[in-house]
Residue frames as a rotation matrix with the C-alpha (Angstrom) as fourth column:
MET 1
-0.792 -0.604 0.091 -4.36
-0.309 0.524 0.794 -22.75
-0.527 0.601 -0.601 -64.96
PRO 2
-0.155 0.766 -0.624 -6.65
-0.985 -0.074 0.155 -23.58
0.073 0.639 0.766 -67.91
ILE 3
0.514 0.445 0.733 -8.45
-0.467 0.862 -0.197 -26.90
-0.720 -0.241 0.651 -68.13
GLU 4
-0.657 -0.743 0.131 -6.53
-0.357 0.459 0.813 -29.64
-0.664 0.487 -0.567 -69.94
LYS 5
-0.377 0.499 -0.780 -7.98
-0.892 0.029 0.450 -30.85
0.247 0.866 0.435 -73.25
SER 6
-0.768 0.027 -0.640 -8.26
0.035 0.999 0.000 -34.35
0.640 -0.022 -0.768 -71.75
LYS 7
-0.791 0.486 -0.371 -10.78
0.466 0.086 -0.880 -32.99
-0.396 -0.870 -0.295 -69.22
ILE 8
-0.511 0.664 -0.546 -13.19
-0.758 -0.647 -0.077 -31.66
-0.405 0.375 0.834 -71.85
SER 9
-0.673 0.377 0.637 -16.10
0.442 0.895 -0.063 -33.90
-0.593 0.240 -0.768 -72.77
PHE 10
-0.789 0.435 -0.434 -18.55
-0.614 -0.562 0.554 -33.48
-0.003 0.703 0.711 -75.62
THR 11
-0.067 0.848 0.526 -22.16
-0.451 0.445 -0.774 -34.71
-0.890 -0.289 0.352 -75.66
ASN 12
0.955 0.279 0.100 -21.65
-0.020 0.399 -0.917 -35.36
-0.295 0.874 0.387 -79.37
GLN 13
0.202 -0.968 0.152 -18.16
0.311 0.211 0.927 -36.65
-0.929 -0.140 0.344 -80.15
HIS 14
0.122 -0.112 0.986 -18.62
0.992 0.033 -0.119 -35.72
-0.019 0.993 0.115 -83.81
ALA 15
0.895 0.265 0.359 -18.71
0.279 -0.960 0.014 -32.08
0.348 0.088 -0.933 -82.71
ARG 16
0.560 -0.766 -0.316 -15.24
0.367 -0.113 0.923 -32.27
-0.743 -0.633 0.218 -81.14
SER 17
0.723 -0.391 0.569 -12.87
0.505 -0.263 -0.822 -30.00
0.471 0.882 0.008 -83.00
ASP 18
-0.312 -0.922 -0.230 -9.60
0.909 -0.219 -0.355 -28.17
0.277 -0.320 0.906 -82.41
SER 19
-0.581 0.106 0.807 -11.40
-0.002 -0.992 0.129 -24.80
0.814 0.073 0.577 -82.49
ALA 20
0.566 0.822 0.063 -13.95
-0.137 0.019 0.990 -25.93
0.813 -0.569 0.123 -79.88
GLU 21
0.528 -0.442 -0.725 -11.25
0.815 0.504 0.286 -27.33
0.239 -0.742 0.626 -77.57
LYS 22
-0.549 -0.795 0.257 -9.10
0.706 -0.606 -0.367 -24.21
0.448 -0.020 0.894 -77.96
ALA 23
-0.209 0.555 0.805 -12.04
-0.212 -0.829 0.517 -21.89
0.955 -0.063 0.291 -77.16
ILE 24
0.796 0.541 -0.269 -12.95
0.092 0.332 0.939 -23.89
0.598 -0.773 0.214 -74.03
VAL 25
0.205 -0.814 -0.543 -9.35
0.961 0.273 -0.047 -24.10
0.187 -0.512 0.838 -72.78
THR 26
-0.636 -0.449 0.628 -8.84
0.416 -0.885 -0.211 -20.36
0.650 0.127 0.749 -73.34
PHE 27
0.119 0.783 0.611 -12.11
-0.327 -0.550 0.769 -19.42
0.937 -0.291 0.191 -71.61
SER 28
0.663 0.209 -0.719 -11.46
0.471 0.630 0.618 -21.76
0.581 -0.748 0.319 -68.67
ALA 29
-0.448 -0.886 -0.120 -8.49
0.709 -0.270 -0.651 -19.64
0.544 -0.376 0.750 -67.57
GLN 30
-0.435 0.380 0.816 -11.07
-0.378 -0.900 0.217 -17.01
0.817 -0.214 0.535 -66.49
LEU 31
0.644 0.762 0.059 -12.55
-0.436 0.303 0.847 -19.55
0.628 -0.572 0.528 -64.06
ASP 32
-0.155 -0.822 -0.548 -9.26
0.162 0.527 -0.835 -20.57
0.975 -0.218 0.051 -62.44
ALA 33
-0.781 -0.157 0.604 -10.06
-0.492 -0.442 -0.750 -18.77
0.385 -0.883 0.268 -59.17
ARG 34
0.158 0.927 0.339 -13.33
-0.987 0.148 0.057 -20.72
0.003 -0.344 0.939 -58.97
GLY 35
-0.315 -0.424 0.849 -11.53
-0.567 0.801 0.190 -24.06
-0.761 -0.422 -0.493 -59.26
ALA 36
0.664 0.571 -0.483 -12.64
-0.718 0.306 -0.625 -25.11
-0.210 0.762 0.613 -62.73
ASP 37
-0.262 -0.753 0.604 -11.24
-0.514 0.638 0.573 -28.59
-0.817 -0.161 -0.554 -63.37
SER 38
-0.731 0.078 0.678 -13.38
0.519 0.709 0.478 -30.01
-0.443 0.701 -0.559 -66.19
ALA 39
-0.500 0.574 -0.649 -15.78
-0.662 -0.736 -0.142 -28.88
-0.559 0.359 0.748 -68.88
LYS 40
-0.494 0.431 0.755 -18.66
0.580 0.810 -0.083 -30.47
-0.648 0.397 -0.650 -70.77
TRP 41
-0.912 0.236 -0.336 -19.84
-0.408 -0.626 0.665 -29.08
-0.053 0.744 0.667 -74.08
THR 42
-0.497 0.798 0.340 -23.62
0.218 0.495 -0.841 -29.40
-0.840 -0.344 -0.420 -74.15
ILE 43
0.542 0.768 0.341 -25.08
0.609 -0.079 -0.789 -27.41
-0.579 0.635 -0.510 -77.07
LEU 44
-0.732 -0.663 0.160 -23.78
0.573 -0.472 0.670 -25.75
-0.368 0.582 0.725 -80.20
ALA 45
0.158 0.804 -0.574 -25.78
0.188 -0.595 -0.782 -22.65
-0.969 0.016 -0.245 -81.12
ARG 46
-0.635 -0.335 0.696 -26.34
0.713 0.092 0.695 -22.53
-0.297 0.938 0.180 -84.84
ARG 47
0.307 0.810 0.500 -29.30
0.885 -0.436 0.164 -20.16
0.350 0.392 -0.851 -84.86
ARG 48
-0.537 -0.500 -0.679 -28.03
0.670 -0.742 0.017 -16.61
-0.512 -0.446 0.734 -84.85
THR 49
0.610 0.775 -0.165 -29.96
0.538 -0.558 -0.632 -13.48
-0.582 0.296 -0.757 -85.67
ASP 50
0.687 -0.484 -0.542 -26.81
-0.644 -0.751 -0.146 -11.78
-0.336 0.449 -0.828 -86.93
PRO 51
0.953 -0.302 -0.036 -24.70
0.242 0.824 -0.512 -13.93
0.185 0.479 0.858 -89.29
LYS 52
0.241 -0.906 0.347 -21.62
-0.236 -0.402 -0.885 -11.90
0.941 0.131 -0.311 -88.30
GLU 53
0.479 0.000 0.878 -22.03
-0.877 -0.038 0.479 -12.95
0.033 -0.999 -0.018 -84.69
PRO 54
-0.572 -0.765 -0.295 -19.56
-0.738 0.638 -0.220 -15.69
0.356 0.092 -0.930 -83.70
GLU 55
0.259 0.590 -0.764 -20.84
-0.149 0.806 0.572 -19.21
0.954 -0.034 0.297 -83.10
HIS 56
-0.230 -0.369 0.900 -21.03
-0.935 -0.173 -0.310 -20.18
0.270 -0.913 -0.305 -79.45
LEU 57
-0.361 0.038 -0.932 -20.82
0.165 0.986 -0.023 -23.38
0.918 -0.162 -0.362 -77.47
THR 58
0.518 0.477 0.711 -22.78
-0.694 -0.251 0.674 -23.85
0.500 -0.842 0.201 -74.24
VAL 59
-0.166 -0.744 -0.648 -20.30
0.039 0.651 -0.758 -25.33
0.985 -0.151 -0.079 -71.77
GLU 60
0.909 0.392 0.138 -20.77
-0.159 0.020 0.987 -26.55
0.385 -0.920 0.081 -68.20
PHE 61
-0.145 -0.985 0.090 -17.73
-0.381 -0.028 -0.924 -26.15
0.913 -0.169 -0.372 -65.94
LYS 62
0.880 0.391 -0.269 -17.16
0.047 0.492 0.869 -28.31
0.472 -0.778 0.415 -62.84
ASP 63
0.339 -0.779 0.528 -14.64
-0.940 -0.305 0.153 -28.42
0.042 -0.548 -0.835 -60.02
ALA 64
-0.586 -0.719 -0.374 -12.38
-0.699 0.682 -0.215 -31.38
0.409 0.136 -0.902 -59.21
ALA 65
-0.805 0.349 0.479 -15.13
-0.181 0.625 -0.760 -33.00
-0.565 -0.698 -0.439 -57.08
GLY 66
-0.777 0.506 0.374 -17.58
0.602 0.423 0.677 -32.80
0.184 0.751 -0.634 -59.98
ASN 67
-0.064 0.752 -0.656 -19.63
0.695 -0.438 -0.570 -29.96
-0.716 -0.493 -0.494 -58.49
HIS 68
0.358 0.325 0.876 -21.22
0.884 -0.420 -0.205 -27.53
0.301 0.847 -0.437 -60.92
ILE 69
-0.579 -0.538 -0.612 -19.46
0.652 -0.757 0.049 -24.15
-0.490 -0.371 0.789 -61.05
THR 70
-0.125 0.530 -0.839 -21.21
-0.387 -0.804 -0.451 -22.42
-0.913 0.268 0.306 -63.93
THR 71
0.085 0.161 0.983 -22.57
0.860 0.487 -0.154 -22.82
-0.504 0.858 -0.097 -67.45
LYS 72
-0.044 -0.224 -0.974 -21.31
-0.158 -0.961 0.228 -20.26
-0.987 0.163 0.007 -69.96
HIS 73
0.963 0.180 0.202 -21.48
0.192 0.074 -0.979 -19.44
-0.192 0.981 0.037 -73.65
VAL 74
0.006 -0.997 -0.078 -17.99
0.145 -0.076 0.986 -19.87
-0.989 -0.017 0.144 -75.07
TYR 75
0.826 0.332 -0.456 -17.47
-0.323 -0.384 -0.865 -18.15
-0.462 0.862 -0.210 -78.43
ARG 76
-0.054 -0.856 0.514 -15.26
0.410 0.450 0.793 -19.49
-0.910 0.254 0.327 -81.19
């Protein structure tokens, strides 16, 4: 089951957007077997060598106990 939007935090609340939340929720379904329960957006990558490359968010995923599962680039 994907992470609920209410369990996504952003280091910069001004960066919160529907597209960011949707990308994180969609990606989190891939981590269901690992027990992903929450996500924290940490960095937005704006420097890209190829302007056609999608923008990515660096997101840390944690389990229900708050233990680190993984940090991934989530594209939007």
